[in-house]
TIRO-2110 file (N, C-alpha, C; in Angstrom, 1 decimal):
// TIRO-2110
63.7, 87.7, 77.5, N, 1, A
64.5, 88.9, 77.6, CA, 1, A
65.2, 89.0, 79.0, C, 1, A
64.4, 88.6, 80.0, N, 2, A
64.9, 88.7, 81.4, CA, 2, A
66.1, 87.7, 81.6, C, 2, A
66.0, 86.5, 80.9, N, 3, A
67.1, 85.5, 81.0, CA, 3, A
68.4, 86.1, 80.4, C, 3, A
68.2, 86.8, 79.3, N, 4, A
69.4, 87.3, 78.6, CA, 4, A
70.1, 88.4, 79.5, C, 4, A
69.2, 89.2, 80.1, N, 5, A
69.7, 90.3, 81.0, CA, 5, A
70.5, 89.7, 82.2, C, 5, A
69.9, 88.6, 82.8, N, 6, A
70.6, 88.0, 84.0, CA, 6, A
71.9, 87.3, 83.5, C, 6, A
71.8, 86.7, 82.4, N, 7, A
73.0, 86.0, 81.9, CA, 7, A
74.1, 87.0, 81.6, C, 7, A
73.8, 88.1, 81.0, N, 8, A
74.7, 89.2, 80.7, CA, 8, A
75.4, 89.7, 82.0, C, 8, A
74.6, 89.9, 83.1, N, 9, A
75.1, 90.3, 84.3, CA, 9, A
76.0, 89.3, 84.9, C, 9, A
75.7, 88.0, 84.9, N, 10, A
76.6, 87.0, 85.4, CA, 10, A
77.9, 86.9, 84.7, C, 10, A
77.8, 87.0, 83.4, N, 11, A
79.1, 86.9, 82.6, CA, 11, A
79.9, 88.2, 82.9, C, 11, A
79.3, 89.3, 82.9, N, 12, A
80.1, 90.6, 83.2, CA, 12, A
80.8, 90.5, 84.6, C, 12, A
80.0, 89.9, 85.6, N, 13, A
80.6, 89.8, 86.9, CA, 13, A
81.8, 88.8, 86.9, C, 13, A
81.7, 87.7, 86.2, N, 14, A
82.8, 86.8, 86.1, CA, 14, A
84.0, 87.4, 85.4, C, 14, A
83.8, 88.1, 84.4, N, 15, A
84.9, 88.8, 83.7, CA, 15, A
85.6, 89.8, 84.6, C, 15, A
84.9, 90.6, 85.3, N, 16, A
85.5, 91.6, 86.2, CA, 16, A
86.2, 90.9, 87.3, C, 16, A
85.7, 89.8, 87.9, N, 17, A
86.4, 89.1, 88.9, CA, 17, A
87.7, 88.5, 88.4, C, 17, A
87.7, 88.0, 87.2, N, 18, A
88.9, 87.4, 86.7, CA, 18, A
90.0, 88.4, 86.4, C, 18, A
89.5, 89.7, 86.2, N, 19, A
90.5, 90.7, 85.9, CA, 19, A
91.0, 91.4, 87.1, C, 19, A
90.4, 91.2, 88.3, N, 20, A
90.8, 91.8, 89.5, CA, 20, A
92.2, 91.3, 89.9, C, 20, A
93.1, 92.2, 90.3, N, 21, A
94.4, 91.7, 90.7, CA, 21, A
94.5, 91.4, 92.1, C, 21, A
94.9, 90.2, 92.5, N, 22, A
95.1, 89.8, 93.8, CA, 22, A
96.5, 89.7, 94.2, C, 22, A
96.8, 89.1, 95.4, N, 23, A
98.2, 88.9, 95.8, CA, 23, A
99.0, 88.0, 94.8, C, 23, A
100.3, 88.3, 94.8, N, 24, A
101.2, 87.5, 94.0, CA, 24, A
101.7, 86.4, 94.8, C, 24, A
101.7, 85.1, 94.4, N, 25, A
102.2, 84.0, 95.2, CA, 25, A
103.7, 84.2, 95.4, C, 25, A
104.2, 83.6, 96.4, N, 26, A
105.6, 83.6, 96.7, CA, 26, A
106.5, 83.1, 95.6, C, 26, A
106.1, 82.0, 95.0, N, 27, A
106.9, 81.4, 93.9, CA, 27, A
106.8, 82.3, 92.6, C, 27, A
105.7, 83.0, 92.4, N, 28, A
105.6, 83.9, 91.2, CA, 28, A
106.3, 85.2, 91.5, C, 28, A
106.5, 85.6, 92.7, N, 29, A
107.1, 86.9, 93.0, CA, 29, A
108.6, 87.0, 92.8, C, 29, A
109.3, 85.9, 92.9, N, 30, A
110.8, 86.0, 92.7, CA, 30, A
111.1, 86.6, 91.4, C, 30, A
111.9, 87.7, 91.3, N, 31, A
112.3, 88.3, 90.1, CA, 31, A
111.3, 89.3, 89.6, C, 31, A
110.1, 89.4, 90.3, N, 32, A
109.1, 90.4, 89.9, CA, 32, A
109.7, 91.8, 90.0, C, 32, A
109.5, 92.6, 89.0, N, 33, A
110.0, 94.0, 88.9, CA, 33, A
108.8, 95.0, 88.7, C, 33, A
109.0, 96.2, 89.2, N, 34, A
108.0, 97.2, 89.0, CA, 34, A
108.7, 98.6, 89.2, C, 34, A
108.1, 99.6, 88.5, N, 35, A
108.7, 101.0, 88.6, CA, 35, A
107.6, 101.9, 89.0, C, 35, A
107.9, 102.9, 89.8, N, 36, A
106.9, 103.9, 90.2, CA, 36, A
107.4, 104.7, 91.4, C, 36, A
106.5, 105.3, 92.1, N, 37, A
106.8, 106.2, 93.2, CA, 37, A
107.0, 105.4, 94.5, C, 37, A
107.9, 105.9, 95.3, N, 38, A
108.1, 105.4, 96.7, CA, 38, A
108.0, 106.6, 97.6, C, 38, A
107.2, 106.3, 98.7, N, 39, A
107.1, 107.3, 99.8, CA, 39, A
107.5, 106.7, 101.1, C, 39, A
107.3, 107.4, 102.2, N, 40, A
107.7, 106.8, 103.5, CA, 40, A
106.5, 107.1, 104.5, C, 40, A
106.5, 106.3, 105.5, N, 41, A
105.4, 106.4, 106.5, CA, 41, A
105.6, 107.6, 107.4, C, 41, A
104.5, 108.2, 107.7, N, 42, A
104.5, 109.3, 108.6, CA, 42, A
104.7, 108.8, 110.1, C, 42, A
105.2, 109.7, 110.9, N, 43, A
105.6, 109.3, 112.3, CA, 43, A
104.4, 108.7, 113.1, C, 43, A
103.2, 109.2, 112.7, N, 44, A
102.0, 108.7, 113.4, CA, 44, A
101.7, 107.2, 113.4, C, 44, A
102.4, 106.5, 112.4, N, 45, A
102.2, 105.1, 112.3, CA, 45, A
103.2, 104.3, 113.2, C, 45, A
104.2, 105.0, 113.8, N, 46, A
105.1, 104.3, 114.7, CA, 46, A
104.4, 103.5, 115.8, C, 46, A
104.7, 102.2, 115.9, N, 47, A
104.1, 101.4, 116.9, CA, 47, A
102.7, 100.8, 116.6, C, 47, A
102.1, 101.2, 115.5, N, 48, A
100.8, 100.7, 115.1, CA, 48, A
100.9, 99.3, 114.4, C, 48, A
99.9, 98.6, 114.5, N, 49, A
99.9, 97.2, 113.9, CA, 49, A
99.8, 97.3, 112.4, C, 49, A
100.7, 96.6, 111.7, N, 50, A
100.7, 96.5, 110.2, CA, 50, A
99.7, 95.4, 109.8, C, 50, A
99.4, 95.3, 108.5, N, 51, A
98.5, 94.3, 108.0, CA, 51, A
99.0, 92.9, 108.3, C, 51, A
100.3, 92.7, 108.5, N, 52, A
100.8, 91.4, 108.8, CA, 52, A
100.7, 91.1, 110.3, C, 52, A
100.4, 92.0, 111.1, N, 53, A
100.2, 91.8, 112.5, CA, 53, A
101.4, 92.4, 113.3, C, 53, A
102.5, 92.7, 112.6, N, 54, A
103.7, 93.2, 113.3, CA, 54, A
103.4, 94.7, 113.7, C, 54, A
104.2, 95.1, 114.7, N, 55, A
104.1, 96.6, 115.0, CA, 55, A
105.1, 97.3, 114.1, C, 55, A
104.6, 98.4, 113.6, N, 56, A
105.4, 99.2, 112.7, CA, 56, A
106.6, 99.9, 113.4, C, 56, A
107.8, 99.8, 112.8, N, 57, A
109.0, 100.4, 113.4, CA, 57, A
109.7, 101.3, 112.3, C, 57, A
109.7, 102.6, 112.5, N, 58, A
110.4, 103.5, 111.6, CA, 58, A
111.8, 103.1, 111.4, C, 58, A
112.5, 102.5, 112.3, N, 59, A
113.9, 102.2, 112.2, CA, 59, A
114.2, 100.9, 111.5, C, 59, A
113.2, 100.1, 111.3, N, 60, A
113.3, 98.8, 110.6, CA, 60, A
113.4, 99.0, 109.1, C, 60, A
114.0, 98.0, 108.4, N, 61, A
114.0, 98.1, 106.9, CA, 61, A
112.8, 97.3, 106.4, C, 61, A
111.7, 98.0, 106.5, N, 62, A
110.4, 97.3, 106.1, CA, 62, A
109.7, 98.2, 105.1, C, 62, A
108.6, 97.6, 104.5, N, 63, A
107.9, 98.3, 103.4, CA, 63, A
106.5, 97.8, 103.3, C, 63, A
105.6, 98.5, 102.6, N, 64, A
104.3, 98.1, 102.3, CA, 64, A
104.2, 98.0, 100.8, C, 64, A
103.5, 96.9, 100.3, N, 65, A
103.3, 96.8, 98.9, CA, 65, A
101.9, 96.2, 98.8, C, 65, A
101.2, 96.5, 97.7, N, 66, A
99.8, 96.1, 97.6, CA, 66, A
99.6, 94.6, 97.4, C, 66, A
100.5, 93.9, 96.7, N, 67, A
100.3, 92.5, 96.3, CA, 67, A
101.4, 91.5, 96.7, C, 67, A
102.6, 92.0, 97.0, N, 68, A
103.7, 91.0, 97.3, CA, 68, A
103.5, 90.3, 98.6, C, 68, A
103.8, 89.1, 98.7, N, 69, A
103.6, 88.3, 100.0, CA, 69, A
104.4, 88.9, 101.1, C, 69, A
103.8, 88.9, 102.3, N, 70, A
104.5, 89.3, 103.5, CA, 70, A
105.8, 88.5, 103.6, C, 70, A
106.9, 89.2, 104.0, N, 71, A
108.2, 88.5, 104.2, CA, 71, A
109.0, 88.6, 102.9, C, 71, A
108.5, 89.0, 101.8, N, 72, A
109.3, 89.2, 100.6, CA, 72, A
110.4, 90.2, 100.8, C, 72, A
111.6, 89.8, 100.4, N, 73, A
112.7, 90.8, 100.4, CA, 73, A
112.8, 91.5, 99.0, C, 73, A
112.8, 92.8, 99.1, N, 74, A
112.7, 93.6, 97.9, CA, 74, A
113.8, 94.6, 97.8, C, 74, A
114.5, 94.7, 96.7, N, 75, A
115.5, 95.7, 96.5, CA, 75, A
114.8, 96.9, 95.8, C, 75, A
115.0, 98.0, 96.5, N, 76, A
114.4, 99.3, 96.0, CA, 76, A
115.5, 100.2, 95.6, C, 76, A
115.5, 100.7, 94.3, N, 77, A
116.6, 101.5, 93.8, CA, 77, A
116.0, 102.9, 93.4, C, 77, A
116.6, 103.9, 93.9, N, 78, A
116.2, 105.3, 93.5, CA, 78, A
116.8, 105.5, 92.0, C, 78, A
115.9, 105.8, 91.1, N, 79, A
116.4, 105.9, 89.7, CA, 79, A
117.2, 107.1, 89.4, C, 79, A
117.0, 108.2, 90.3, N, 80, A
117.8, 109.4, 90.1, CA, 80, A
119.2, 109.3, 90.5, C, 80, A
119.5, 108.6, 91.7, N, 81, A
120.9, 108.6, 92.2, CA, 81, A
121.5, 107.2, 92.2, C, 81, A
120.7, 106.1, 91.9, N, 82, A
121.2, 104.8, 91.9, CA, 82, A
121.4, 104.1, 93.3, C, 82, A
121.0, 104.8, 94.3, N, 83, A
121.1, 104.2, 95.7, CA, 83, A
120.0, 103.2, 95.9, C, 83, A
120.4, 102.1, 96.6, N, 84, A
119.4, 101.1, 96.8, CA, 84, A
119.4, 100.6, 98.2, C, 84, A
118.3, 100.0, 98.6, N, 85, A
118.1, 99.4, 100.0, CA, 85, A
117.3, 98.1, 99.8, C, 85, A
117.5, 97.2, 100.7, N, 86, A
116.7, 95.9, 100.7, CA, 86, A
115.8, 96.0, 101.9, C, 86, A
114.5, 95.8, 101.6, N, 87, A
113.5, 95.9, 102.7, CA, 87, A
112.7, 94.6, 102.7, C, 87, A
111.9, 94.4, 103.8, N, 88, A
111.1, 93.2, 103.9, CA, 88, A
109.6, 93.7, 103.9, C, 88, A
108.7, 93.2, 103.1, N, 89, A
107.3, 93.6, 103.0, CA, 89, A
106.6, 93.0, 104.3, C, 89, A
106.0, 93.9, 105.0, N, 90, A
105.2, 93.5, 106.2, CA, 90, A
103.9, 94.3, 106.3, C, 90, A
103.5, 95.0, 105.3, N, 91, A
102.3, 95.8, 105.3, CA, 91, A
101.7, 95.9, 103.9, C, 91, A
100.5, 96.4, 103.8, N, 92, A
99.8, 96.6, 102.5, CA, 92, A
99.7, 98.1, 102.3, C, 92, A
99.8, 98.5, 101.0, N, 93, A
99.8, 99.9, 100.6, CA, 93, A
100.9, 100.1, 99.6, C, 93, A
101.1, 101.3, 99.1, N, 94, A
100.3, 102.5, 99.4, CA, 94, A
99.1, 102.5, 98.5, C, 94, A
98.1, 103.2, 98.9, N, 95, A
96.9, 103.3, 98.2, CA, 95, A
96.7, 104.7, 97.6, C, 95, A
97.8, 105.2, 97.0, N, 96, A
97.8, 106.5, 96.3, CA, 96, A
98.3, 106.2, 94.9, C, 96, A
97.6, 106.8, 93.9, N, 97, A
97.9, 106.6, 92.5, CA, 97, A
99.4, 107.0, 92.2, C, 97, A
100.0, 106.1, 91.5, N, 98, A
101.4, 106.3, 91.1, CA, 98, A
102.5, 105.8, 92.0, C, 98, A
102.1, 105.5, 93.2, N, 99, A
103.0, 105.0, 94.2, CA, 99, A
102.9, 103.5, 94.3, C, 99, A
104.1, 102.8, 94.3, N, 100, A
104.1, 101.4, 94.3, CA, 100, A
104.6, 100.8, 95.6, C, 100, A
105.3, 101.6, 96.4, N, 101, A
105.8, 101.0, 97.7, CA, 101, A
105.9, 102.2, 98.7, C, 101, A
105.6, 101.8, 100.0, N, 102, A
105.8, 102.7, 101.1, CA, 102, A
107.0, 102.2, 101.9, C, 102, A
107.9, 103.0, 102.3, N, 103, A
109.1, 102.5, 103.0, CA, 103, A
109.1, 103.1, 104.4, C, 103, A
109.7, 102.4, 105.4, N, 104, A
110.0, 103.0, 106.7, CA, 104, A
110.9, 104.2, 106.5, C, 104, A
110.8, 105.1, 107.4, N, 105, A
111.6, 106.3, 107.2, CA, 105, A
113.1, 106.0, 107.1, C, 105, A
113.6, 105.0, 107.9, N, 106, A
115.0, 104.6, 107.9, CA, 106, A
115.4, 104.1, 106.5, C, 106, A
114.5, 103.3, 105.9, N, 107, A
114.8, 102.7, 104.6, CA, 107, A
114.8, 103.8, 103.5, C, 107, A
113.8, 104.7, 103.6, N, 108, A
113.8, 105.8, 102.7, CA, 108, A
115.0, 106.7, 102.7, C, 108, A
115.5, 107.0, 103.9, N, 109, A
116.7, 107.8, 104.1, CA, 109, A
118.0, 107.2, 103.5, C, 109, A
118.0, 105.9, 103.3, N, 110, A
119.1, 105.2, 102.6, CA, 110, A
119.2, 105.5, 101.2, C, 110, A
118.0, 105.9, 100.6, N, 111, A
118.0, 106.1, 99.1, CA, 111, A
117.7, 107.6, 98.7, C, 111, A
117.2, 108.4, 99.7, N, 112, A
116.8, 109.7, 99.3, CA, 112, A
116.7, 110.6, 100.6, C, 112, A
116.6, 111.9, 100.4, N, 113, A
116.4, 112.8, 101.5, CA, 113, A
114.9, 112.8, 101.7, C, 113, A
114.5, 112.8, 103.0, N, 114, A
113.0, 112.8, 103.3, CA, 114, A
112.3, 114.0, 102.8, C, 114, A
113.0, 115.1, 102.6, N, 115, A
112.4, 116.3, 102.1, CA, 115, A
111.8, 116.1, 100.8, C, 115, A
112.3, 115.1, 100.0, N, 116, A
111.7, 114.9, 98.7, CA, 116, A
110.3, 114.2, 98.8, C, 116, A
110.1, 113.5, 99.8, N, 117, A
108.7, 113.0, 100.0, CA, 117, A
108.4, 111.7, 99.2, C, 117, A
108.5, 111.9, 97.9, N, 118, A
108.3, 110.8, 97.0, CA, 118, A
109.4, 110.8, 95.9, C, 118, A
109.9, 109.6, 95.7, N, 119, A
111.0, 109.5, 94.6, CA, 119, A
110.6, 108.3, 93.7, C, 119, A
111.1, 108.4, 92.5, N, 120, A
110.9, 107.3, 91.5, CA, 120, A
111.8, 106.2, 91.8, C, 120, A
111.3, 105.0, 91.8, N, 121, A
112.2, 103.8, 92.1, CA, 121, A
111.9, 102.7, 91.2, C, 121, A
112.8, 101.7, 91.1, N, 122, A
112.6, 100.4, 90.5, CA, 122, A
112.7, 99.5, 91.7, C, 122, A
111.8, 98.5, 91.7, N, 123, A
111.8, 97.5, 92.7, CA, 123, A
112.0, 96.1, 92.1, C, 123, A
112.7, 95.2, 92.8, N, 124, A
112.9, 93.8, 92.3, CA, 124, A
112.8, 92.9, 93.5, C, 124, A
112.0, 91.9, 93.4, N, 125, A
111.9, 90.9, 94.5, CA, 125, A
113.1, 90.0, 94.5, C, 125, A
113.7, 89.8, 95.6, N, 126, A
114.9, 89.0, 95.7, CA, 126, A
114.5, 87.5, 96.1, C, 126, A
113.6, 87.4, 97.0, N, 127, A
113.1, 86.1, 97.4, CA, 127, A
111.7, 86.1, 97.9, C, 127, A
END
């Protein structure tokens, strides 16, 4: 009985590990599309180190995504008004349900008014 219990635990662990989503490889990311919420970084992050090691700059056209490789160029389109911006992924996040990308304030301002806070977007990896 103990052997069956241990075996069940091992199999369950392997299944959960296989289902966990990790980073997308650069070759698999080209053409990747996703839809969801986009927000922008608060001013308190200006000058702080990003997950890639770069210092965050609100004026740069950069973004955070949970899984896309650092350096990926991503077209972000506001679904309400059709405005788009191309950003480079240099950080990880956002870690808020329903949000798929965090933009620098400058990038967000290209597609929406910052008073909106969060807008629905479509994203597409260009390279």
